[in-house]
C-alpha positions as CSV (number, residue, x, y, z in Angstrom):
1,M,-0.1,-0.1,-0.1
2,T,1.6,3.2,-1.0
3,T,1.7,6.2,1.6
4,P,0.6,9.5,0.1
5,S,3.2,11.9,0.0
6,C,3.5,15.2,1.4
7,D,2.7,16.7,-1.9
8,D,-0.4,14.4,-2.4
9,K,-1.5,15.6,1.1
10,H,-0.8,19.4,0.3
11,G,-2.7,19.1,-2.8
12,F,-5.5,17.4,-1.2
13,Q,-5.9,20.0,1.6
14,D,-5.6,22.9,-0.9
15,Q,-8.5,21.6,-3.0
16,L,-10.6,21.1,0.1
17,Q,-9.9,24.5,1.1
18,K,-10.9,26.1,-2.5
19,L,-13.9,23.9,-2.4
20,S,-14.7,25.3,1.1
21,I,-14.3,28.8,0.1
22,V,-16.6,28.3,-3.1
23,Y,-19.3,26.7,-0.7
24,E,-19.3,29.5,1.4
25,H,-19.6,32.0,-1.6
26,Q,-22.5,29.6,-3.1
27,K,-24.3,30.0,0.2
28,D,-23.8,33.9,0.2
29,S,-25.1,33.9,-3.1
30,F,-28.2,31.7,-2.0
31,K,-29.1,34.3,0.3
32,A,-28.6,37.1,-2.0
33,V,-30.7,35.5,-4.8
34,L,-33.9,34.7,-2.4
35,S,-33.4,38.3,-0.9
36,A,-34.0,39.8,-4.2
37,M,-36.8,37.6,-5.0
38,H,-38.4,38.3,-1.8
39,E,-37.9,42.1,-2.3
40,A,-39.5,42.0,-5.9
41,I,-42.5,40.2,-4.6
42,R,-42.8,42.6,-1.7
43,A,-43.0,45.4,-4.5
44,I,-45.9,44.0,-6.1
45,E,-47.4,43.5,-2.5
46,G,-47.0,47.0,-1.8
47,N,-49.1,48.2,-4.8
48,I,-52.3,46.4,-3.9
49,R,-54.8,49.0,-3.7
50,G,-58.4,49.3,-2.3
51,I,-61.0,47.0,-1.1
52,D,-61.2,45.3,-4.3
53,D,-57.6,44.3,-4.2
54,E,-56.6,46.0,-7.4
55,W,-53.1,44.9,-8.1
56,G,-51.0,47.8,-9.2
57,S,-47.9,47.4,-11.5
58,I,-44.4,47.9,-10.5
59,G,-41.8,50.6,-11.9
60,M,-38.8,49.9,-13.9
61,S,-36.5,50.7,-10.8
62,D,-37.8,47.5,-9.1
63,Y,-37.2,45.3,-12.2
64,E,-33.7,46.9,-12.6
65,T,-32.9,46.5,-9.0
66,F,-33.5,42.7,-9.0
67,G,-31.3,42.4,-12.3
68,R,-28.4,44.2,-10.9
69,I,-28.2,42.0,-7.6
70,I,-28.5,39.0,-9.5
71,S,-26.0,40.1,-12.1
72,E,-23.6,40.3,-9.0
73,E,-24.2,36.5,-7.9
74,T,-24.3,34.5,-11.2
75,L,-20.7,33.5,-10.8
76,F,-21.6,30.9,-8.2
77,L,-25.0,29.7,-9.5
78,D,-25.5,26.6,-11.5
79,S,-27.4,26.4,-14.9
80,K,-30.5,25.2,-13.3
81,T,-30.5,28.0,-11.1
82,D,-29.8,30.3,-13.9
83,Q,-33.1,29.0,-15.6
84,A,-35.3,29.4,-12.8
85,I,-34.1,33.0,-12.0
86,A,-34.4,33.8,-16.0
87,L,-38.3,32.6,-15.7
88,F,-38.7,34.8,-12.5
89,S,-37.3,37.6,-14.4
90,Q,-39.3,37.4,-17.4
91,I,-42.5,37.2,-15.2
92,L,-41.4,40.0,-13.0
93,W,-41.3,42.0,-16.3
94,D,-45.0,41.5,-17.2
95,A,-45.9,43.3,-13.9
96,V,-43.7,46.2,-15.0
97,D,-45.3,49.7,-16.4
98,N,-42.7,51.0,-18.8
99,P,-44.2,53.8,-20.9
100,N,-41.1,53.8,-23.0
101,F,-41.9,50.5,-24.2
102,D,-45.8,51.3,-24.1
103,Q,-46.1,48.6,-21.6
104,F,-49.0,49.0,-18.9
105,A,-49.8,46.0,-16.9
106,D,-53.3,45.3,-16.0
107,S,-54.5,44.0,-12.5
108,E,-55.1,40.5,-13.5
109,T,-51.7,40.3,-15.3
110,V,-49.8,41.4,-12.2
111,R,-52.0,39.2,-9.7
112,R,-51.0,36.1,-12.0
113,S,-47.3,37.3,-12.1
114,Y,-47.3,37.6,-8.1
115,G,-48.6,33.8,-8.0
116,H,-45.9,32.6,-10.3
117,L,-43.2,34.5,-8.7
118,K,-44.1,33.2,-5.3
119,L,-44.0,29.8,-6.4
120,I,-40.7,30.1,-8.3
121,S,-39.2,31.8,-5.1
122,D,-40.6,29.1,-2.8
123,R,-39.0,26.4,-5.0
124,T,-36.0,27.8,-5.6
125,A,-35.5,28.2,-2.0
126,E,-36.4,24.4,-1.4
127,Y,-33.6,23.6,-4.1
128,F,-31.3,26.0,-2.0
129,R,-31.8,24.0,0.9
130,F,-31.0,20.9,-0.8
131,K,-27.7,22.2,-2.2
132,V,-26.3,23.2,1.4
133,G,-27.0,19.9,2.8
134,L,-30.5,19.7,3.9
135,H,-33.5,17.6,2.5
136,P,-36.1,19.4,0.8
137,E,-40.1,18.0,1.2
138,N,-40.0,18.1,-2.7
139,P,-37.3,15.9,-4.1
140,D,-37.2,17.7,-7.5
141,P,-38.5,21.3,-6.8
142,L,-37.1,22.7,-9.7
143,L,-39.2,20.8,-11.9
144,D,-42.2,22.7,-11.0
145,I,-40.6,25.7,-12.0
146,E,-39.9,24.2,-15.5
147,L,-43.6,22.9,-15.5
148,L,-44.9,26.4,-14.6
149,G,-42.8,27.8,-17.5
150,A,-44.0,25.2,-20.0
151,C,-47.7,26.0,-19.1
152,R,-46.8,29.8,-19.4
153,L,-45.4,29.1,-22.9
154,I,-48.5,27.3,-24.4
155,N,-50.8,30.1,-23.0
156,E,-48.7,32.7,-24.3
157,Q,-47.6,31.6,-27.7
158,N,-49.9,32.5,-30.9
159,F,-49.6,29.6,-33.2
160,S,-52.9,28.6,-34.5
161,D,-51.4,25.7,-36.4
162,A,-50.3,24.2,-33.1
163,G,-53.4,25.0,-31.4
164,L,-52.0,27.9,-29.2
165,P,-52.5,29.6,-27.1
166,T,-54.0,26.5,-25.4
167,K,-57.6,25.8,-25.2
168,T,-57.0,22.7,-22.9
169,I,-57.2,22.3,-19.0
170,F,-53.8,24.3,-19.1
171,K,-55.5,27.6,-20.1
172,F,-55.1,30.3,-17.4
173,G,-58.3,31.0,-15.8
174,E,-59.0,34.4,-14.0
175,H,-58.3,32.7,-10.4
176,T,-56.1,29.8,-11.6
177,S,-53.2,29.6,-9.0
178,A,-49.6,28.9,-9.8
179,E,-49.6,25.7,-7.5
180,E,-53.1,24.3,-9.3
181,I,-51.4,24.9,-12.7
182,V,-48.2,22.8,-11.6
183,S,-50.5,20.0,-10.0
184,L,-52.5,20.1,-13.3
185,A,-49.0,19.1,-15.1
186,H,-48.1,16.3,-12.9
187,K,-51.6,14.7,-13.1
188,N,-51.9,15.2,-16.9
189,P,-48.5,15.3,-18.5
190,D,-49.4,13.5,-21.5
191,V,-51.7,16.5,-22.4
192,L,-49.0,19.1,-21.7
193,R,-46.5,17.0,-23.7
194,S,-48.7,16.8,-26.5
195,E,-49.2,20.6,-26.8
196,L,-45.4,21.2,-26.4
197,Q,-44.8,18.6,-29.3
198,S,-47.4,20.4,-31.5
199,L,-45.3,23.7,-31.2
200,K,-42.1,21.8,-31.8
201,R,-43.4,20.2,-35.0
202,V,-44.5,23.5,-36.2
203,L,-41.4,24.9,-35.7
204,D,-39.6,22.1,-37.4
205,E,-41.4,22.0,-40.4
206,D,-40.0,25.0,-41.8
207,E,-36.3,26.1,-41.5
208,S,-36.8,29.4,-41.9
209,K,-39.4,29.5,-39.2
210,R,-37.2,27.5,-36.5
211,S,-34.1,29.8,-37.5
212,F,-36.2,32.9,-36.5
213,Y,-37.8,31.6,-33.4
214,H,-34.5,29.6,-32.4
215,H,-34.9,30.5,-28.7
216,L,-38.4,29.4,-28.5
217,A,-37.4,26.2,-30.0
218,T,-34.7,25.5,-27.7
219,T,-36.8,26.4,-24.8
220,V,-39.5,23.8,-26.1
221,E,-36.9,21.1,-26.2
222,Q,-35.8,21.9,-22.5
223,Y,-39.2,21.4,-21.2
224,L,-39.8,18.5,-23.1
225,A,-36.7,17.0,-21.8
226,C,-37.7,18.1,-18.2
227,M,-40.9,16.2,-18.3
228,Q,-39.2,12.7,-18.6
229,R,-38.7,13.4,-14.8
230,L,-42.1,13.2,-14.2
231,E,-43.4,10.3,-12.2
232,P,-46.3,8.5,-13.9
233,P,-49.6,9.8,-12.0
234,K,-51.1,7.6,-9.2
């Protein structure tokens, strides 16, 4: 049996120290991301007006503050977290009033955005707990975020030859919560998969269309891949 040399021991200790430094930086980044998400959600809560709960939009400053904090923390975040943050940022943008882009969010859009942001924040927190060694209640918390993103996509895209926006059980109702949407996806994966595949076929049929919608096509493929992690409904 070969005894490790002093150089081997030193190299191992050096590697261990580097991993420890990365781990501590990662924990700090996790805290910063969750705090930024929480503040963005609070910004929406602060604009709920009147006894009828009119959901007021947020300003560009709230959106830019979130983006600035996130950009400072991306070094220690993995690609899965990046995708969750990207969806959070996209949904947050829907709740923004920006006259420069002639964008004015209505109450229902802001209310729906709020619910979706809350789900993403909650599941991201569960994922971070797993990353630091704790056991989340949900064994795959980021899957729910991806399913939410897929359901949003089939509601937002306008491809009549793919049957979109969706007219199925995944069509957003006025009071459909994010948790209900994700639950539907878990219970009816074949319906959601079929809608995504229909959109993929439409994009694949025409090379120029696929080229123009390259980001959308890539996103559809990512959502189809994530659905392989769904357990069969009981």
